[in-house]
PDBQT receptor file of N, H, CA, C and O in Angstrom, charges set to zero:
ATOM      1  N   MET A   1       0.863  -1.066  -0.065  1.00  0.00    +0.000 N 
ATOM      2  CA  MET A   1       0.095   0.088  -0.252  1.00  0.00    +0.000 C 
ATOM      3  C   MET A   1       0.856   1.141   0.045  1.00  0.00    +0.000 C 
ATOM      4  O   MET A   1       1.639   1.171   0.995  1.00  0.00    +0.000 OA
ATOM      5  N   ILE A   2       0.634   2.175  -0.862  1.00  0.00    +0.000 N 
ATOM      6  H   ILE A   2      -0.002   2.151  -1.633  1.00  0.00    +0.000 HD
ATOM      7  CA  ILE A   2       1.483   3.381  -1.026  1.00  0.00    +0.000 C 
ATOM      8  C   ILE A   2       0.633   4.464   0.009  1.00  0.00    +0.000 C 
ATOM      9  O   ILE A   2      -0.592   4.544   0.101  1.00  0.00    +0.000 OA
ATOM     10  N   LEU A   3       1.344   5.025   0.531  1.00  0.00    +0.000 N 
ATOM     11  H   LEU A   3       2.339   4.960   0.456  1.00  0.00    +0.000 HD
ATOM     12  CA  LEU A   3       0.822   6.366   1.272  1.00  0.00    +0.000 C 
ATOM     13  C   LEU A   3       0.846   7.649   0.726  1.00  0.00    +0.000 C 
ATOM     14  O   LEU A   3       1.564   7.672  -0.274  1.00  0.00    +0.000 OA
ATOM     15  N   ASP A   4       0.454   8.487   0.934  1.00  0.00    +0.000 N 
ATOM     16  H   ASP A   4      -0.129   8.468   1.746  1.00  0.00    +0.000 HD
ATOM     17  CA  ASP A   4       0.661   9.913   0.396  1.00  0.00    +0.000 C 
ATOM     18  C   ASP A   4       1.972  10.545   0.675  1.00  0.00    +0.000 C 
ATOM     19  O   ASP A   4       2.350  11.518   0.022  1.00  0.00    +0.000 OA
ATOM     20  N   LYS A   5       2.768   9.950   1.750  1.00  0.00    +0.000 N 
ATOM     21  H   LYS A   5       2.461   9.160   2.280  1.00  0.00    +0.000 HD
ATOM     22  CA  LYS A   5       4.153  10.386   2.323  1.00  0.00    +0.000 C 
ATOM     23  C   LYS A   5       5.139   9.942   1.424  1.00  0.00    +0.000 C 
ATOM     24  O   LYS A   5       6.199  10.507   1.155  1.00  0.00    +0.000 OA
ATOM     25  N   GLN A   6       4.561   8.539   0.841  1.00  0.00    +0.000 N 
ATOM     26  H   GLN A   6       3.700   8.080   1.060  1.00  0.00    +0.000 HD
ATOM     27  CA  GLN A   6       5.517   8.118   0.218  1.00  0.00    +0.000 C 
ATOM     28  C   GLN A   6       5.612   8.485  -1.364  1.00  0.00    +0.000 C 
ATOM     29  O   GLN A   6       6.586   8.062  -1.987  1.00  0.00    +0.000 OA
ATOM     30  N   ILE A   7       4.663   9.232  -2.000  1.00  0.00    +0.000 N 
ATOM     31  H   ILE A   7       3.872   9.575  -1.494  1.00  0.00    +0.000 HD
ATOM     32  CA  ILE A   7       4.534   9.742  -3.289  1.00  0.00    +0.000 C 
ATOM     33  C   ILE A   7       5.745  11.022  -3.436  1.00  0.00    +0.000 C 
ATOM     34  O   ILE A   7       5.804  12.035  -2.740  1.00  0.00    +0.000 OA
ATOM     35  N   ILE A   8       6.543  10.677  -4.411  1.00  0.00    +0.000 N 
ATOM     36  H   ILE A   8       6.495   9.854  -4.977  1.00  0.00    +0.000 HD
ATOM     37  CA  ILE A   8       7.265  11.905  -4.522  1.00  0.00    +0.000 C 
ATOM     38  C   ILE A   8       6.798  12.759  -5.807  1.00  0.00    +0.000 C 
ATOM     39  O   ILE A   8       6.507  12.067  -6.782  1.00  0.00    +0.000 OA
ATOM     40  N   SER A   9       6.687  14.061  -5.951  1.00  0.00    +0.000 N 
ATOM     41  H   SER A   9       6.923  14.624  -5.159  1.00  0.00    +0.000 HD
ATOM     42  CA  SER A   9       6.206  14.434  -6.784  1.00  0.00    +0.000 C 
ATOM     43  C   SER A   9       6.996  15.939  -7.134  1.00  0.00    +0.000 C 
ATOM     44  O   SER A   9       7.302  16.635  -6.166  1.00  0.00    +0.000 OA
ATOM     45  N   VAL A  10       7.293  16.390  -8.412  1.00  0.00    +0.000 N 
ATOM     46  H   VAL A  10       7.044  15.825  -9.198  1.00  0.00    +0.000 HD
ATOM     47  CA  VAL A  10       7.598  17.539  -8.553  1.00  0.00    +0.000 C 
ATOM     48  C   VAL A  10       7.184  18.584  -7.987  1.00  0.00    +0.000 C 
ATOM     49  O   VAL A  10       5.958  18.494  -7.929  1.00  0.00    +0.000 OA
ATOM     50  N   GLU A  11       7.630  19.793  -7.410  1.00  0.00    +0.000 N 
ATOM     51  H   GLU A  11       8.626  19.866  -7.457  1.00  0.00    +0.000 HD
ATOM     52  CA  GLU A  11       6.973  21.001  -7.023  1.00  0.00    +0.000 C 
ATOM     53  C   GLU A  11       7.027  22.284  -7.892  1.00  0.00    +0.000 C 
ATOM     54  O   GLU A  11       6.106  23.075  -8.095  1.00  0.00    +0.000 OA
ATOM     55  N   THR A  12       8.321  22.328  -8.373  1.00  0.00    +0.000 N 
ATOM     56  H   THR A  12       9.070  21.685  -8.209  1.00  0.00    +0.000 HD
ATOM     57  CA  THR A  12       8.641  23.324  -8.913  1.00  0.00    +0.000 C 
ATOM     58  C   THR A  12      10.080  23.084  -9.953  1.00  0.00    +0.000 C 
ATOM     59  O   THR A  12      10.892  22.210  -9.650  1.00  0.00    +0.000 OA
ATOM     60  N   VAL A  13      10.257  23.869 -11.061  1.00  0.00    +0.000 N 
ATOM     61  H   VAL A  13       9.597  24.579 -11.307  1.00  0.00    +0.000 HD
ATOM     62  CA  VAL A  13      11.124  23.307 -12.461  1.00  0.00    +0.000 C 
ATOM     63  C   VAL A  13      11.620  24.559 -12.769  1.00  0.00    +0.000 C 
ATOM     64  O   VAL A  13      10.776  25.432 -12.968  1.00  0.00    +0.000 OA
ATOM     65  N   ASN A  14      12.909  24.887 -12.865  1.00  0.00    +0.000 N 
ATOM     66  H   ASN A  14      13.595  24.177 -12.703  1.00  0.00    +0.000 HD
ATOM     67  CA  ASN A  14      13.831  26.216 -12.980  1.00  0.00    +0.000 C 
ATOM     68  C   ASN A  14      14.762  25.494 -14.330  1.00  0.00    +0.000 C 
ATOM     69  O   ASN A  14      15.326  24.410 -14.182  1.00  0.00    +0.000 OA
ATOM     70  N   HIS A  15      14.816  26.280 -15.643  1.00  0.00    +0.000 N 
ATOM     71  H   HIS A  15      14.358  27.161 -15.762  1.00  0.00    +0.000 HD
ATOM     72  CA  HIS A  15      15.568  26.142 -16.551  1.00  0.00    +0.000 C 
ATOM     73  C   HIS A  15      16.780  26.845 -16.159  1.00  0.00    +0.000 C 
ATOM     74  O   HIS A  15      16.843  28.057 -15.956  1.00  0.00    +0.000 OA
ATOM     75  N   ILE A  16      17.757  25.996 -16.062  1.00  0.00    +0.000 N 
ATOM     76  H   ILE A  16      17.706  25.011 -16.227  1.00  0.00    +0.000 HD
ATOM     77  CA  ILE A  16      19.038  26.493 -15.935  1.00  0.00    +0.000 C 
ATOM     78  C   ILE A  16      20.118  26.603 -16.815  1.00  0.00    +0.000 C 
ATOM     79  O   ILE A  16      21.241  27.044 -16.575  1.00  0.00    +0.000 OA
ATOM     80  N   GLY A  17      19.666  26.158 -17.859  1.00  0.00    +0.000 N 
ATOM     81  H   GLY A  17      18.753  25.800 -18.054  1.00  0.00    +0.000 HD
ATOM     82  CA  GLY A  17      20.706  26.449 -18.995  1.00  0.00    +0.000 C 
ATOM     83  C   GLY A  17      20.348  25.229 -19.973  1.00  0.00    +0.000 C 
ATOM     84  O   GLY A  17      19.593  24.279 -19.769  1.00  0.00    +0.000 OA
ATOM     85  N   GLU A  18      21.071  25.524 -21.022  1.00  0.00    +0.000 N 
ATOM     86  H   GLU A  18      21.686  26.296 -21.188  1.00  0.00    +0.000 HD
ATOM     87  CA  GLU A  18      20.561  24.452 -22.259  1.00  0.00    +0.000 C 
ATOM     88  C   GLU A  18      19.799  23.636 -21.525  1.00  0.00    +0.000 C 
ATOM     89  O   GLU A  18      18.939  24.164 -20.821  1.00  0.00    +0.000 OA
ATOM     90  N   PHE A  19      19.919  22.367 -21.522  1.00  0.00    +0.000 N 
ATOM     91  H   PHE A  19      20.618  21.937 -22.094  1.00  0.00    +0.000 HD
ATOM     92  CA  PHE A  19      19.336  21.295 -21.861  1.00  0.00    +0.000 C 
ATOM     93  C   PHE A  19      18.900  20.902 -20.058  1.00  0.00    +0.000 C 
ATOM     94  O   PHE A  19      17.990  20.131 -19.752  1.00  0.00    +0.000 OA
ATOM     95  N   LYS A  20      19.578  21.461 -19.295  1.00  0.00    +0.000 N 
ATOM     96  H   LYS A  20      20.317  22.087 -19.544  1.00  0.00    +0.000 HD
ATOM     97  CA  LYS A  20      19.509  21.413 -17.932  1.00  0.00    +0.000 C 
ATOM     98  C   LYS A  20      18.157  21.868 -17.061  1.00  0.00    +0.000 C 
ATOM     99  O   LYS A  20      17.819  23.042 -17.209  1.00  0.00    +0.000 OA
ATOM    100  N   LEU A  21      17.529  21.219 -16.360  1.00  0.00    +0.000 N 
ATOM    101  H   LEU A  21      17.804  20.265 -16.240  1.00  0.00    +0.000 HD
ATOM    102  CA  LEU A  21      16.424  21.727 -15.325  1.00  0.00    +0.000 C 
ATOM    103  C   LEU A  21      16.640  21.369 -14.096  1.00  0.00    +0.000 C 
ATOM    104  O   LEU A  21      17.009  20.227 -13.819  1.00  0.00    +0.000 OA
ATOM    105  N   GLU A  22      16.457  22.213 -13.282  1.00  0.00    +0.000 N 
ATOM    106  H   GLU A  22      16.158  23.140 -13.506  1.00  0.00    +0.000 HD
ATOM    107  CA  GLU A  22      16.309  21.911 -11.761  1.00  0.00    +0.000 C 
ATOM    108  C   GLU A  22      15.024  21.649 -11.064  1.00  0.00    +0.000 C 
ATOM    109  O   GLU A  22      14.110  22.464 -10.941  1.00  0.00    +0.000 OA
ATOM    110  N   LEU A  23      15.043  20.574 -10.672  1.00  0.00    +0.000 N 
ATOM    111  H   LEU A  23      15.786  19.912 -10.771  1.00  0.00    +0.000 HD
ATOM    112  CA  LEU A  23      13.716  20.007 -10.109  1.00  0.00    +0.000 C 
ATOM    113  C   LEU A  23      13.662  20.037  -8.618  1.00  0.00    +0.000 C 
ATOM    114  O   LEU A  23      14.672  19.819  -7.949  1.00  0.00    +0.000 OA
ATOM    115  N   GLU A  24      12.487  20.305  -8.079  1.00  0.00    +0.000 N 
ATOM    116  H   GLU A  24      11.666  20.482  -8.622  1.00  0.00    +0.000 HD
ATOM    117  CA  GLU A  24      12.323  20.542  -6.530  1.00  0.00    +0.000 C 
ATOM    118  C   GLU A  24      11.106  19.639  -6.387  1.00  0.00    +0.000 C 
ATOM    119  O   GLU A  24      10.046  19.759  -7.001  1.00  0.00    +0.000 OA
ATOM    120  N   PHE A  25      11.429  18.693  -5.460  1.00  0.00    +0.000 N 
ATOM    121  H   PHE A  25      12.291  18.596  -4.962  1.00  0.00    +0.000 HD
ATOM    122  CA  PHE A  25      10.371  17.753  -5.201  1.00  0.00    +0.000 C 
ATOM    123  C   PHE A  25       9.689  18.125  -3.904  1.00  0.00    +0.000 C 
ATOM    124  O   PHE A  25      10.250  18.920  -3.150  1.00  0.00    +0.000 OA
ATOM    125  N   ASN A  26       8.366  17.534  -3.558  1.00  0.00    +0.000 N 
ATOM    126  H   ASN A  26       7.910  16.888  -4.171  1.00  0.00    +0.000 HD
ATOM    127  CA  ASN A  26       7.778  17.721  -2.511  1.00  0.00    +0.000 C 
ATOM    128  C   ASN A  26       8.423  17.445  -1.124  1.00  0.00    +0.000 C 
ATOM    129  O   ASN A  26       8.086  17.956  -0.056  1.00  0.00    +0.000 OA
ATOM    130  N   ASP A  27       9.507  16.456  -1.360  1.00  0.00    +0.000 N 
ATOM    131  H   ASP A  27       9.781  16.041  -2.228  1.00  0.00    +0.000 HD
ATOM    132  CA  ASP A  27      10.093  16.322  -0.026  1.00  0.00    +0.000 C 
ATOM    133  C   ASP A  27      11.228  17.325   0.453  1.00  0.00    +0.000 C 
ATOM    134  O   ASP A  27      11.968  17.186   1.426  1.00  0.00    +0.000 OA
ATOM    135  N   LYS A  28      11.179  18.606  -0.671  1.00  0.00    +0.000 N 
ATOM    136  H   LYS A  28      10.577  18.719  -1.461  1.00  0.00    +0.000 HD
ATOM    137  CA  LYS A  28      12.130  19.609  -0.490  1.00  0.00    +0.000 C 
ATOM    138  C   LYS A  28      13.537  19.212  -0.893  1.00  0.00    +0.000 C 
ATOM    139  O   LYS A  28      14.481  19.863  -0.446  1.00  0.00    +0.000 OA
ATOM    140  N   THR A  29      13.771  18.040  -1.826  1.00  0.00    +0.000 N 
ATOM    141  H   THR A  29      13.004  17.510  -2.189  1.00  0.00    +0.000 HD
ATOM    142  CA  THR A  29      15.053  17.979  -2.071  1.00  0.00    +0.000 C 
ATOM    143  C   THR A  29      15.035  18.816  -3.537  1.00  0.00    +0.000 C 
ATOM    144  O   THR A  29      14.060  19.378  -4.035  1.00  0.00    +0.000 OA
ATOM    145  N   CYS A  30      16.380  18.732  -4.071  1.00  0.00    +0.000 N 
ATOM    146  H   CYS A  30      17.172  18.275  -3.666  1.00  0.00    +0.000 HD
ATOM    147  CA  CYS A  30      16.297  19.739  -5.368  1.00  0.00    +0.000 C 
ATOM    148  C   CYS A  30      17.217  18.888  -6.142  1.00  0.00    +0.000 C 
ATOM    149  O   CYS A  30      18.220  18.606  -5.486  1.00  0.00    +0.000 OA
ATOM    150  N   GLN A  31      17.191  18.307  -7.523  1.00  0.00    +0.000 N 
ATOM    151  H   GLN A  31      16.376  18.536  -8.056  1.00  0.00    +0.000 HD
ATOM    152  CA  GLN A  31      17.847  17.773  -8.368  1.00  0.00    +0.000 C 
ATOM    153  C   GLN A  31      18.218  18.157  -9.717  1.00  0.00    +0.000 C 
ATOM    154  O   GLN A  31      17.217  18.105 -10.431  1.00  0.00    +0.000 OA
ATOM    155  N   VAL A  32      19.233  18.516 -10.343  1.00  0.00    +0.000 N 
ATOM    156  H   VAL A  32      20.046  18.558  -9.762  1.00  0.00    +0.000 HD
ATOM    157  CA  VAL A  32      19.610  18.898 -11.630  1.00  0.00    +0.000 C 
ATOM    158  C   VAL A  32      19.745  17.930 -12.441  1.00  0.00    +0.000 C 
ATOM    159  O   VAL A  32      20.744  17.212 -12.394  1.00  0.00    +0.000 OA
ATOM    160  N   VAL A  33      18.670  17.726 -13.407  1.00  0.00    +0.000 N 
ATOM    161  H   VAL A  33      17.859  18.309 -13.445  1.00  0.00    +0.000 HD
ATOM    162  CA  VAL A  33      18.975  16.802 -14.639  1.00  0.00    +0.000 C 
ATOM    163  C   VAL A  33      19.165  17.533 -15.801  1.00  0.00    +0.000 C 
ATOM    164  O   VAL A  33      18.640  18.601 -16.114  1.00  0.00    +0.000 OA
ATOM    165  N   ASP A  34      20.008  16.821 -16.447  1.00  0.00    +0.000 N 
ATOM    166  H   ASP A  34      20.435  15.953 -16.193  1.00  0.00    +0.000 HD
ATOM    167  CA  ASP A  34      20.414  17.272 -17.447  1.00  0.00    +0.000 C 
ATOM    168  C   ASP A  34      19.786  16.457 -19.065  1.00  0.00    +0.000 C 
ATOM    169  O   ASP A  34      20.394  15.435 -19.384  1.00  0.00    +0.000 OA
ATOM    170  N   PHE A  35      18.908  16.807 -19.777  1.00  0.00    +0.000 N 
ATOM    171  H   PHE A  35      18.414  17.637 -19.519  1.00  0.00    +0.000 HD
ATOM    172  CA  PHE A  35      18.191  15.957 -20.399  1.00  0.00    +0.000 C 
ATOM    173  C   PHE A  35      19.089  15.763 -21.845  1.00  0.00    +0.000 C 
ATOM    174  O   PHE A  35      18.642  14.880 -22.577  1.00  0.00    +0.000 OA
ATOM    175  N   TYR A  36      20.186  16.415 -22.294  1.00  0.00    +0.000 N 
ATOM    176  H   TYR A  36      20.549  17.133 -21.700  1.00  0.00    +0.000 HD
ATOM    177  CA  TYR A  36      20.876  16.186 -23.408  1.00  0.00    +0.000 C 
ATOM    178  C   TYR A  36      20.939  14.875 -23.747  1.00  0.00    +0.000 C 
ATOM    179  O   TYR A  36      20.656  14.553 -24.901  1.00  0.00    +0.000 OA
ATOM    180  N   PRO A  37      21.324  13.897 -22.787  1.00  0.00    +0.000 N 
ATOM    181  CA  PRO A  37      21.919  12.489 -23.309  1.00  0.00    +0.000 C 
ATOM    182  C   PRO A  37      20.549  11.695 -23.927  1.00  0.00    +0.000 C 
ATOM    183  O   PRO A  37      20.413  11.000 -24.933  1.00  0.00    +0.000 OA
ATOM    184  N   PHE A  38      19.723  12.058 -23.007  1.00  0.00    +0.000 N 
ATOM    185  H   PHE A  38      19.834  12.623 -22.189  1.00  0.00    +0.000 HD
ATOM    186  CA  PHE A  38      18.171  11.506 -23.640  1.00  0.00    +0.000 C 
ATOM    187  C   PHE A  38      17.976  11.903 -24.659  1.00  0.00    +0.000 C 
ATOM    188  O   PHE A  38      17.976  11.085 -25.579  1.00  0.00    +0.000 OA
ATOM    189  N   LEU A  39      17.776  13.037 -24.894  1.00  0.00    +0.000 N 
ATOM    190  H   LEU A  39      17.776  13.701 -24.147  1.00  0.00    +0.000 HD
ATOM    191  CA  LEU A  39      17.283  13.788 -26.056  1.00  0.00    +0.000 C 
ATOM    192  C   LEU A  39      18.106  13.276 -27.509  1.00  0.00    +0.000 C 
ATOM    193  O   LEU A  39      17.661  12.865 -28.581  1.00  0.00    +0.000 OA
ATOM    194  N   SER A  40      19.646  13.525 -26.964  1.00  0.00    +0.000 N 
ATOM    195  H   SER A  40      20.007  13.859 -26.094  1.00  0.00    +0.000 HD
ATOM    196  CA  SER A  40      20.237  12.978 -28.350  1.00  0.00    +0.000 C 
ATOM    197  C   SER A  40      20.497  11.737 -28.999  1.00  0.00    +0.000 C 
ATOM    198  O   SER A  40      20.765  11.487 -30.175  1.00  0.00    +0.000 OA
ATOM    199  N   ARG A  41      20.294  10.626 -27.466  1.00  0.00    +0.000 N 
ATOM    200  H   ARG A  41      20.077  10.829 -26.511  1.00  0.00    +0.000 HD
ATOM    201  CA  ARG A  41      20.171   9.671 -28.187  1.00  0.00    +0.000 C 
ATOM    202  C   ARG A  41      18.907   8.810 -28.712  1.00  0.00    +0.000 C 
ATOM    203  O   ARG A  41      18.953   7.673 -29.182  1.00  0.00    +0.000 OA
ATOM    204  N   SER A  42      17.652   9.704 -28.503  1.00  0.00    +0.000 N 
ATOM    205  H   SER A  42      17.614  10.627 -28.121  1.00  0.00    +0.000 HD
ATOM    206  CA  SER A  42      16.568   9.286 -28.952  1.00  0.00    +0.000 C 
ATOM    207  C   SER A  42      16.083   8.962 -30.221  1.00  0.00    +0.000 C 
ATOM    208  O   SER A  42      15.651   9.987 -30.747  1.00  0.00    +0.000 OA
ATOM    209  N   LEU A  43      15.970   8.030 -30.908  1.00  0.00    +0.000 N 
ATOM    210  H   LEU A  43      16.321   7.197 -30.480  1.00  0.00    +0.000 HD
ATOM    211  CA  LEU A  43      15.283   7.928 -32.125  1.00  0.00    +0.000 C 
ATOM    212  C   LEU A  43      13.943   8.460 -32.701  1.00  0.00    +0.000 C 
ATOM    213  O   LEU A  43      13.625   8.543 -33.887  1.00  0.00    +0.000 OA
ATOM    214  N   ASN A  44      13.248   8.793 -31.632  1.00  0.00    +0.000 N 
ATOM    215  H   ASN A  44      13.506   8.725 -30.668  1.00  0.00    +0.000 HD
ATOM    216  CA  ASN A  44      11.756   9.297 -31.982  1.00  0.00    +0.000 C 
ATOM    217  C   ASN A  44      11.790  10.726 -32.475  1.00  0.00    +0.000 C 
ATOM    218  O   ASN A  44      12.563  11.493 -31.899  1.00  0.00    +0.000 OA
ATOM    219  N   PRO A  45      11.123  11.132 -33.371  1.00  0.00    +0.000 N 
ATOM    220  CA  PRO A  45      11.367  12.652 -33.714  1.00  0.00    +0.000 C 
ATOM    221  C   PRO A  45      10.625  13.263 -32.950  1.00  0.00    +0.000 C 
ATOM    222  O   PRO A  45      11.065  14.386 -32.703  1.00  0.00    +0.000 OA
ATOM    223  N   LEU A  46       9.244  12.915 -32.228  1.00  0.00    +0.000 N 
ATOM    224  H   LEU A  46       8.886  12.003 -32.428  1.00  0.00    +0.000 HD
ATOM    225  CA  LEU A  46       8.740  13.423 -31.376  1.00  0.00    +0.000 C 
ATOM    226  C   LEU A  46       9.516  14.021 -30.187  1.00  0.00    +0.000 C 
ATOM    227  O   LEU A  46       9.492  15.200 -29.834  1.00  0.00    +0.000 OA
ATOM    228  N   ILE A  47      10.100  13.169 -29.716  1.00  0.00    +0.000 N 
ATOM    229  H   ILE A  47      10.120  12.212 -30.003  1.00  0.00    +0.000 HD
ATOM    230  CA  ILE A  47      11.460  13.597 -28.739  1.00  0.00    +0.000 C 
ATOM    231  C   ILE A  47      12.774  14.528 -28.803  1.00  0.00    +0.000 C 
ATOM    232  O   ILE A  47      13.285  15.359 -28.052  1.00  0.00    +0.000 OA
ATOM    233  N   ARG A  48      13.146  13.848 -30.376  1.00  0.00    +0.000 N 
ATOM    234  H   ARG A  48      12.732  13.173 -30.986  1.00  0.00    +0.000 HD
ATOM    235  CA  ARG A  48      14.146  14.857 -30.836  1.00  0.00    +0.000 C 
ATOM    236  C   ARG A  48      13.950  16.396 -31.107  1.00  0.00    +0.000 C 
ATOM    237  O   ARG A  48      14.814  17.261 -31.247  1.00  0.00    +0.000 OA
ATOM    238  N   LYS A  49      12.807  16.485 -31.137  1.00  0.00    +0.000 N 
ATOM    239  H   LYS A  49      12.105  15.782 -31.023  1.00  0.00    +0.000 HD
ATOM    240  CA  LYS A  49      12.288  18.081 -31.534  1.00  0.00    +0.000 C 
ATOM    241  C   LYS A  49      12.626  18.911 -30.460  1.00  0.00    +0.000 C 
ATOM    242  O   LYS A  49      13.009  20.069 -30.627  1.00  0.00    +0.000 OA
ATOM    243  N   TYR A  50      12.494  18.334 -29.276  1.00  0.00    +0.000 N 
ATOM    244  H   TYR A  50      12.182  17.393 -29.141  1.00  0.00    +0.000 HD
ATOM    245  CA  TYR A  50      13.149  19.242 -28.111  1.00  0.00    +0.000 C 
ATOM    246  C   TYR A  50      14.810  19.486 -27.993  1.00  0.00    +0.000 C 
ATOM    247  O   TYR A  50      15.279  20.082 -27.024  1.00  0.00    +0.000 OA
ATOM    248  N   LEU A  51      15.660  18.958 -29.092  1.00  0.00    +0.000 N 
ATOM    249  H   LEU A  51      15.279  18.474 -29.879  1.00  0.00    +0.000 HD
ATOM    250  CA  LEU A  51      16.957  19.354 -28.892  1.00  0.00    +0.000 C 
ATOM    251  C   LEU A  51      17.045  20.966 -29.490  1.00  0.00    +0.000 C 
ATOM    252  O   LEU A  51      18.076  21.619 -29.329  1.00  0.00    +0.000 OA
ATOM    253  N   SER A  52      15.794  21.555 -30.228  1.00  0.00    +0.000 N 
ATOM    254  H   SER A  52      14.957  21.024 -30.359  1.00  0.00    +0.000 HD
ATOM    255  CA  SER A  52      15.731  22.609 -30.693  1.00  0.00    +0.000 C 
ATOM    256  C   SER A  52      15.826  23.743 -29.217  1.00  0.00    +0.000 C 
ATOM    257  O   SER A  52      15.056  23.200 -28.425  1.00  0.00    +0.000 OA
ATOM    258  N   PRO A  53      16.203  24.583 -28.755  1.00  0.00    +0.000 N 
ATOM    259  CA  PRO A  53      16.389  25.387 -27.384  1.00  0.00    +0.000 C 
ATOM    260  C   PRO A  53      14.832  26.131 -27.614  1.00  0.00    +0.000 C 
ATOM    261  O   PRO A  53      14.272  26.579 -26.614  1.00  0.00    +0.000 OA
ATOM    262  N   GLU A  54      14.360  26.211 -28.564  1.00  0.00    +0.000 N 
ATOM    263  H   GLU A  54      14.815  25.848 -29.376  1.00  0.00    +0.000 HD
ATOM    264  CA  GLU A  54      13.016  27.086 -28.742  1.00  0.00    +0.000 C 
ATOM    265  C   GLU A  54      11.975  26.007 -28.123  1.00  0.00    +0.000 C 
ATOM    266  O   GLU A  54      11.144  26.177 -27.231  1.00  0.00    +0.000 OA
ATOM    267  N   GLU A  55      12.203  25.137 -28.686  1.00  0.00    +0.000 N 
ATOM    268  H   GLU A  55      12.878  25.000 -29.411  1.00  0.00    +0.000 HD
ATOM    269  CA  GLU A  55      11.246  23.622 -28.231  1.00  0.00    +0.000 C 
ATOM    270  C   GLU A  55      11.303  23.269 -26.829  1.00  0.00    +0.000 C 
ATOM    271  O   GLU A  55      10.283  23.140 -26.152  1.00  0.00    +0.000 OA
ATOM    272  N   PHE A  56      12.627  23.089 -26.322  1.00  0.00    +0.000 N 
ATOM    273  H   PHE A  56      13.456  23.193 -26.872  1.00  0.00    +0.000 HD
ATOM    274  CA  PHE A  56      12.533  22.541 -25.105  1.00  0.00    +0.000 C 
ATOM    275  C   PHE A  56      12.440  23.825 -23.682  1.00  0.00    +0.000 C 
ATOM    276  O   PHE A  56      12.412  23.521 -22.489  1.00  0.00    +0.000 OA
ATOM    277  N   VAL A  57      12.419  24.742 -24.043  1.00  0.00    +0.000 N 
ATOM    278  H   VAL A  57      12.441  24.988 -25.011  1.00  0.00    +0.000 HD
ATOM    279  CA  VAL A  57      12.176  25.934 -23.037  1.00  0.00    +0.000 C 
ATOM    280  C   VAL A  57      10.658  25.842 -23.253  1.00  0.00    +0.000 C 
ATOM    281  O   VAL A  57       9.902  26.611 -22.659  1.00  0.00    +0.000 OA
TER     282      VAL A  57
């Protein structure tokens, strides 16, 4: 059984440069995620379109 306290959700997102986002979670932890490796390796054009800075932001 999953309790509400166990569910982690994203509270805020800040674009910090290029393909990096700073995520703040409901447990007050922060994590910077660089999406470039994911985007650049994808073969799906619906995902690869986000390699364009205008689309990513």
